[in-house]
N, C-alpha and C positions, 0 to 999 in steps of 0.2 A: 609438332616439337620444336621446344624452343632452342635455337640455337647457344649452346651453354661452352663453346670450347673459344678459345684463345689462340692467337698465332703460337704462342711458344707452344703451349698445350700439344697444339695440332701436330709441329713439328717434332717434337720429344716422342709421339706414338708412333710416326712413320718409320722414324728415323730404329726405334725397337722394332717393331714390325719386319723390318729387313733384317736386321740384326738378328731375329728370334727365326727368322724361315734361312738364312744361310747357316746360322747354328744346325737348324734341322736337316737342310737340305744335303750339307758335306759331309752328314755323317759323325759331325763334332757330336751332337748329342742325340741319342736315341732313348728310345724306349718309351717309358710310361715319361716321362720330361720332356720329352722329344715333343711327345703328343701336345700334349699341357701347354709348351712353348709355343706352337704351332698355333694352339687354339686361341692361346692369348694374344699371339700375333695377329690371328685373323681378324681377332676384335680391336686391336690398335687400328690395323689398317682400315675396318671399315667407319668407326667412329668420328676419326676427322674427316672422310668422305661427304659425312654426311651431317658434321657439324655439330653432334649431341653425345652426349653422354648419360646413358639411363643411371647409371648410378651417381651420377652430378647429382642429377635429377632427384632423386630419394634422396642423398643426403643433405640439398638445397646450396650446391656450390654451383658456380659459375667462374670461369676463368675469362670470360670476354667481355670485353672492355666497352 
């Protein structure tokens, strides 16, 4: 796995993961939308930790300088 996430991309993903988690666990968003946000948040939490986004690889995108 080649690293393809830049610093700004990692920070944005981590912030969104925290926001999505807070929305779900505080009960602001529930049901199907809540579960979808929780899954997307988990993906946004994992990708910056491993510095790799599979979708970026498929699309040939890299935000890493």
